[in-house]
C-alpha positions in Angstrom: -94.2 125.4 -30.6 -90.6 124.1 -30.7 -89.3 127.3 -32.2 -91.6 129.6 -30.1 -93.3 131.1 -33.1 -96.7 131.6 -31.6 -97.7 134.8 -29.7 -101.3 133.7 -29.0 -103.6 130.8 -28.7 -106.1 130.0 -31.4 -108.6 132.9 -31.7 -111.9 133.4 -33.5 -110.8 136.8 -34.8 -107.6 138.8 -34.7 -107.5 142.3 -33.2 -108.9 145.2 -35.3 -105.5 146.6 -36.1 -103.9 143.3 -37.0 -102.0 142.5 -40.2 -103.9 139.5 -41.5 -102.5 136.8 -43.8 -104.1 133.6 -45.1 -102.0 130.5 -45.2 -101.6 127.2 -47.0 -100.4 123.8 -45.8 -97.8 122.1 -48.1 -96.8 118.4 -47.9 -93.6 117.3 -49.7 -92.5 113.7 -50.0 -88.8 113.3 -49.0 -86.4 110.5 -48.4 -84.1 110.1 -45.4 -81.8 107.2 -44.5 -83.0 105.2 -41.5 -80.9 102.3 -40.3 -79.0 102.3 -43.6 -82.2 102.2 -45.7 -83.8 105.0 -47.7 -87.2 105.7 -46.1 -90.0 107.8 -47.6 -91.7 110.4 -45.3 -93.9 113.4 -45.7 -92.6 116.9 -44.7 -95.4 119.3 -43.9 -95.1 123.1 -43.7 -97.6 125.8 -42.8 -96.9 128.8 -45.0 -98.5 132.3 -44.7 -99.3 134.0 -48.0 -96.7 136.8 -47.8 -97.9 138.4 -51.1 -101.0 139.5 -49.2 -99.0 141.5 -46.7 -99.9 145.2 -47.1 -96.6 146.2 -45.5 -94.3 144.0 -47.5 -92.6 147.0 -49.3 -91.5 148.4 -45.9 -89.0 145.6 -45.0 -85.8 144.4 -46.5 -86.4 140.9 -47.8 -83.1 139.8 -49.3 -80.8 137.2 -47.9 -77.3 137.1 -49.5 -75.7 133.8 -50.5 -72.0 133.1 -50.9 -70.9 133.7 -54.5 -69.5 130.8 -56.5 -66.0 132.2 -57.0 -65.7 132.9 -53.2 -66.6 129.3 -52.4 -63.9 128.2 -54.9 -61.4 130.5 -53.2 -62.2 129.1 -49.8 -61.7 125.5 -51.0 -58.4 126.5 -52.7 -57.3 128.2 -49.4 -58.3 125.1 -47.5 -56.1 122.9 -49.7 -53.2 125.3 -49.4 -53.4 125.5 -45.6 -53.9 121.8 -45.0 -57.3 122.4 -43.5 -60.5 120.4 -43.5 -64.2 121.2 -44.2 -67.4 120.6 -42.3 -70.8 121.1 -43.9 -74.0 121.6 -41.8 -77.6 122.1 -42.8 -79.7 124.2 -40.3 -83.1 122.5 -39.5 -86.0 124.9 -39.8 -83.8 127.9 -40.4 -86.6 130.4 -41.2 -88.3 129.4 -37.9 -85.2 130.5 -36.1 -84.7 134.0 -37.5 -84.7 137.2 -35.5 -88.1 138.3 -34.1 -90.5 140.5 -36.1 -89.9 144.2 -35.7 -93.7 144.8 -35.9 -96.5 143.5 -33.8 -99.9 142.0 -34.4 -99.2 139.8 -37.5 -101.8 137.1 -37.5 -102.2 134.1 -39.9 -105.4 132.2 -40.6 -105.1 128.4 -40.4 -106.1 126.4 -43.5 -109.0 124.0 -43.3 -106.7 121.0 -44.0 -105.4 121.4 -40.4 -109.0 121.5 -39.1 -109.7 118.2 -40.9 -106.6 116.7 -39.3 -107.9 117.7 -35.9 -105.0 120.1 -35.3 -106.9 123.4 -35.3 -110.4 124.1 -33.8 -112.9 124.8 -36.5 -114.2 128.0 -34.9 -110.8 129.5 -34.0 -108.6 129.7 -37.0 -106.4 132.8 -36.2 -103.1 132.8 -34.5 -100.4 135.5 -34.0 -96.8 134.9 -35.0 -93.7 136.4 -33.4 -91.2 135.6 -36.2 -91.1 135.9 -39.9 -91.8 132.2 -40.9 -91.6 130.5 -44.3 -93.7 132.4 -46.8 -93.3 135.8 -45.1 -91.3 138.5 -46.9 -88.9 139.3 -44.0 -88.1 135.6 -43.4 -84.8 135.3 -45.5 -83.4 138.5 -44.1 -84.4 137.7 -40.5 -82.6 134.4 -40.7 -79.5 135.9 -42.3 -79.3 138.4 -39.5 -79.7 135.7 -36.9 -77.0 133.3 -38.2 -74.4 136.1 -38.8 -75.0 137.5 -35.3 -74.3 134.0 -33.9 -71.1 133.8 -35.9 -70.1 137.3 -34.7 -70.6 136.2 -31.1 -67.9 133.5 -31.8 -65.4 136.1 -32.9 -66.0 136.0 -36.7 -65.9 139.2 -38.7 -67.5 139.8 -42.1 -65.4 139.9 -45.2 -65.5 143.0 -47.3 -65.6 141.0 -50.5 -68.6 138.9 -49.7 -71.2 139.3 -47.0 -71.5 135.6 -46.7 -67.8 135.0 -46.1 -67.0 135.2 -42.3 -63.5 135.1 -41.1 -62.0 134.1 -37.7 -58.6 135.6 -36.9 -56.3 134.6 -34.0 -53.0 136.3 -33.3 -53.1 138.0 -36.7 -53.7 134.8 -38.6 -56.8 133.5 -40.3 -57.6 130.3 -38.4 -61.1 129.5 -39.7 -63.6 130.7 -42.3 -67.4 130.2 -42.6 -69.5 130.5 -45.7 -73.2 130.8 -45.8 -75.8 129.8 -48.4 -79.1 130.5 -46.6 -79.3 127.4 -44.3 -76.3 125.5 -45.7 -73.0 126.3 -44.0 -69.4 125.2 -44.7 -66.7 125.8 -42.1 -63.1 125.5 -43.1 -60.1 125.3 -40.7 -57.9 122.8 -38.9 -60.0 119.8 -37.9 -60.4 120.7 -34.2 -61.1 124.4 -34.9 -63.7 123.8 -37.6 -65.4 121.2 -35.4 -65.5 123.6 -32.4 -67.1 126.3 -34.5 -69.8 124.1 -36.1 -70.7 122.4 -32.8 -71.1 125.8 -31.2 -73.4 126.9 -34.0 -75.3 123.6 -33.9 -75.9 124.1 -30.1 -77.7 127.3 -30.9 -79.3 126.3 -34.2 -79.9 122.6 -34.5 -78.4 121.0 -37.6 -78.8 117.7 -39.4 -75.9 115.3 -39.4 -72.6 117.2 -39.8 -70.6 116.1 -42.8 -66.9 116.1 -42.2 -64.3 116.0 -45.0 -62.0 113.7 -43.1 -64.7 111.1 -42.7 -66.3 111.3 -46.2 -65.2 111.1 -49.8 -67.7 113.7 -50.9 -70.3 116.1 -49.6 -73.2 117.8 -51.4 -73.6 121.6 -51.2 -76.2 123.6 -53.0 -76.6 121.0 -55.7 -72.8 120.7 -56.1 -70.8 117.5 -55.3 -67.6 118.3 -53.5 -65.3 115.3 -53.9 -62.2 114.9 -51.8 -58.8 113.4 -52.9 -55.9 112.8 -50.5 -52.2 112.4 -50.9 -50.0 109.7 -49.3 -49.7 111.7 -46.1 -53.5 111.8 -45.7 -54.0 115.5 -46.3 -56.3 116.9 -49.0 -54.4 117.1 -52.3 -57.3 118.2 -54.6 -61.0 118.8 -54.6 -63.2 118.0 -57.6 -66.4 120.0 -58.0 -69.2 118.4 -60.1 -72.9 118.4 -60.4 -73.3 114.8 -61.5 -76.0 113.9 -59.1 -78.0 117.1 -59.9 -77.6 116.6 -63.7 -78.6 112.9 -63.5 -81.6 113.8 -61.3 -83.0 116.8 -63.2 -81.9 116.6 -66.8 -83.8 113.4 -68.0 -87.1 114.9 -67.0 -86.2 118.2 -68.6 -85.2 116.5 -71.8 -88.4 114.4 -71.9 -90.6 117.4 -71.3 -88.9 119.4 -74.1 -89.0 116.4 -76.5 -92.8 116.0 -75.8 -93.5 119.7 -76.3 -91.6 119.7 -79.6 -92.9 116.4 -80.9 -95.5 116.6 -83.7 -95.2 120.3 -84.3 -94.2 121.3 -87.8 -92.3 124.6 -87.6 -89.2 126.2 -88.9 -86.3 127.1 -86.6 -87.3 130.8 -86.8 -90.8 130.2 -85.6 -91.6 131.3 -82.1 -92.4 128.5 -79.5 -95.9 127.9 -78.4 -96.8 128.8 -74.8 -96.2 125.2 -73.7 -92.9 124.9 -75.6 -91.8 128.2 -74.1 -92.5 127.0 -70.6 -90.6 123.8 -71.2 -87.7 125.8 -72.7 -87.5 128.1 -69.6 -87.7 125.2 -67.2 -84.9 123.3 -69.0 -82.9 126.5 -69.5 -83.0 127.2 -65.7 -81.6 123.7 -65.0 -78.9 124.1 -67.6 -77.9 127.5 -66.2 -77.5 126.0 -62.7 -75.3 123.2 -64.0 -72.9 126.0 -65.2 -71.6 126.4 -61.7 -69.1 123.6 -62.4 -69.2 123.5 -66.2 -67.4 126.6 -67.7 -67.2 124.8 -71.0 -70.9 125.3 -71.4 -70.9 129.0 -70.4 -71.3 130.2 -74.0 -74.4 128.1 -74.7 -75.9 129.0 -71.3 -75.4 132.7 -72.0 -76.7 132.5 -75.5 -79.8 130.5 -74.5 -80.5 132.8 -71.6 -80.8 135.7 -73.9 -83.6 133.9 -75.7 -85.7 133.2 -72.6 -88.3 136.0 -73.2 -89.2 134.8 -76.8 -87.6 131.5 -77.6 -87.8 130.1 -81.1 -88.0 126.5 -82.2 -84.3 126.7 -83.1 -83.5 127.8 -79.5 -85.5 124.9 -78.1 -83.7 122.4 -80.3 -80.3 123.9 -79.4 -81.3 123.6 -75.7 -82.3 120.0 -76.1 -79.0 119.2 -77.8 -77.1 120.9 -75.0 -79.0 119.1 -72.3 -78.3 115.8 -73.9 -74.6 116.6 -74.2 -74.3 117.7 -70.5 -76.2 114.5 -69.4 -73.8 112.4 -71.4 -70.8 114.0 -69.6 -72.5 114.4 -66.3 -69.3 113.7 -64.3 -67.4 116.7 -65.8 -66.4 119.4 -63.4 -63.7 121.6 -62.0 -60.6 120.4 -60.2 -58.9 122.5 -57.6 -55.4 121.5 -56.6 -53.1 122.2 -53.7 -51.2 125.5 -54.2 -48.2 126.9 -52.4 -49.6 129.3 -49.7 -46.5 131.5 -50.1 -47.5 132.2 -53.7 -51.1 133.0 -52.7 -49.8 136.1 -50.7 
């Protein structure tokens, strides 16, 4: 209701020519800070089953995300220019994308919502006007909406990355915006960056804005961006780590792989069992993501990735050793320092 998703009331049946999708209700436990204390709450989401859509192949479904090296360049440019950063997280991004380009898409409510008293038992169908979470068009529809909002503020799209948007004034770059689905980072002089982010937040509500001049670090796509300042108060360096991610994800991945390997007598050349292979792929995915800030592990990540289709016991043991090493040095990362902007030209 808040995002004006619905195009009908609850109905017993959709029209004969409707595109019909079943749906599922997911509940995910999350933690938010309330009055300085971590508080557990349940986040619910109604999700249509997009794989049932007979027209899914007709629509562009991708949503580009800023590349890692472009983000690093933006941070380096921020340091060189004496800028600051603001990070924002759009609330319910996929509920705020551009409207559907087709009509008569209906979803069937799951019985969990009937049991909760939220849906009438004999009227389970409702029409949607936007591509919501679960629908194939949703990522692209959101990307088009947020870029259009940035264009309206005067930004233009970079030719090197579709998720790098640039604001120019009197021939000078005064602000840049990077997009990673619903996570945004705006870089510029404090007042300029704040003006842009507050304008976007007025259109697309965000959670608490995280400002580099008020915080020692912010989290962005599983990456910790840590700020260090010189005696004059300006940013002197930024250290990029994934310490929180590694400490959160790796112990479970290590335990799962240890359990899968325990008690199995096999040589290094033997293929993993189905369970061992699943544990290998899960742990390997977590290791690969940690490579965003750990170039020293790029060789192991590349080598293990090539074994994902048919991992051997030797591959699994090598992954286990690498996961342990990364966890032991979880605070390792990349340091970006202040450069002379004249040399960047």
